[in-house]
N, C-alpha and C positions, 0 to 999 in steps of 0.2 A: 420713190423717194419716201416712200410708204416703208416699204420694204429694210430701209436703210434705218429708220426706226426701229424698225420690229426687232432685225439684227440688235442695235444699239440693246433694246430695251432685253433682250434673252440675253445679252452679254451680260449686264448689268445684274439680272437673276441669277446666271450660271458663275457670274464671281461670288453673288454673295453665299448661295447655297453649297458651292463647293468647302471653302470654310467648314461653314457651319455642320456639313454631314460630313467633313472627315471630323472635326470633334464630336461629335457625337457618337461616330463608331469609334473612337479610340476611347469617349469613356465608359460606354457599354462593355467593349473589351477588357479594359480594365476593372470597372467592375465585376464583370463576371469571372474574369482570372483570379479575384479576391475572392468572390464566394465560393468556386470551385477550391479552391485550398481551404479556406474555412470547413467546409463540407469535408472533406476527405480528413483533415483533424480531428472534429468530433467525430467520426463514424468508427478513427480507432479504439478499439476498444479496450477496458484497463486490463493491463494483464492480471491474472488471477492474483492474491497475495495469501499468505500463511498468517495470522494476525496475532501475534499474543499481546498481552496486556497485563502492564504492573501496576498493583495497587497496592499500597500502603497508606497512613496515614501522612506521611512526611512527600510522598513519591509519587507520581501517577505517569504512564508510559504506554504509548502504542507501539511496537515493533514489527514490519512489515517487510518477510522475507518472500518472493518473488515464487513463484512454485506454478505450474500447469494445473487446470481445474481438476483433473483426473487423477495428479500424482500425490501420493500420499508418503509423508517424509515421517522420521523418526523424529519423535520433539527432544530425546536428549541429545542425540545429535544437533538439531535446529541450535538448541541453548549452549551447546558447547562452543559453539558454531559464534553465537555471539558473544559468548564471553571471551571467546580468544580476540576478537576485537574489541572487548570492552566496551559495547554497547548492548545493554550497560554491561558493568563488571559484576562478575558474580563468581560466586566459589562454591564449588560442590562437595560433599560427602559422600566417598563412594567406599561401599565395602563388598566383598563378594555379592552379597545377596542385595545389596539396595543400593542406590541411588540418590543422595535428595541436594535440595539447593540450602547452602549454608548461608550464605550472603550475597544480598544484590544494591548495588551502590554504598557500599558501609554498612548497610543494615543488616543485621546478624539475626537468627535466630537465637533464643533466648531459651529460658525451662518453662516460660508461658507462654512465648510467643513464635512464630517460623513462618517461615515461605510455604505454601500450599499450593500446589499445584490442581484446576478443574481445568477439565475439556468438557465439555457441552454443558455445565454446571454437576460434571460428576467429580467427585473427587479420587485425584490419582494417587497412591501411593508408591514410596520408596520401591520396592518390588515389583510393583506393574512398570515404573519407570524403569529399573534396569533390564526388565524382560523386554522391552520395547513397546512403545505408547505410539501408534501414527495416527498421524494429523494431515489435514487435508485444507484447503482454502475456504472449503462449508465448516470447519468447526471451529467452537468458541472457546480459544484459549483464553484464561485467567491466571494469574501467579499472584495469590493475595497475599499479605503478612497478617496474620490471623490469631488470635489464641488458637492453642494445641495443649493437649495431656498429653505425656511423656511415659513411659516407663524404660526407664533403666537406659535414660538416655534417647532414646527412640520414640518417635511420635503414635501414638495409636488411634486407631481409625474410628 
């Protein structure tokens, strides 16, 4: 009789622990799966981007162009691609020797103000743009609308 009581007690323990263990095991697996997926998402490094900041008194926006870390691209081609997408809308003045931004989002150059390009705080003129300026994700690129001096319609450096 003691053995029957002992078996029935084990049966109750077994019936109680079995679902308890099963629920804990399922909960642990779900928790572990969620943690692993979050860790995988956070480990994905953001792909390097070339960032171009447009700055004027009425307009400020930063555009990002995907690029590899060690790849450099021609700034004029990047700007032409953005212009083609009208993101932002841009127009250029192009001659045999120079390339300049004439307008960004409807804000045009005037005799006293214009769009000026800076790469790593260094002013880039139209001749340099025509020859080609290579930029990479590590470069700081700003295009500012600011006061300029012009001689015969061309900005002076």
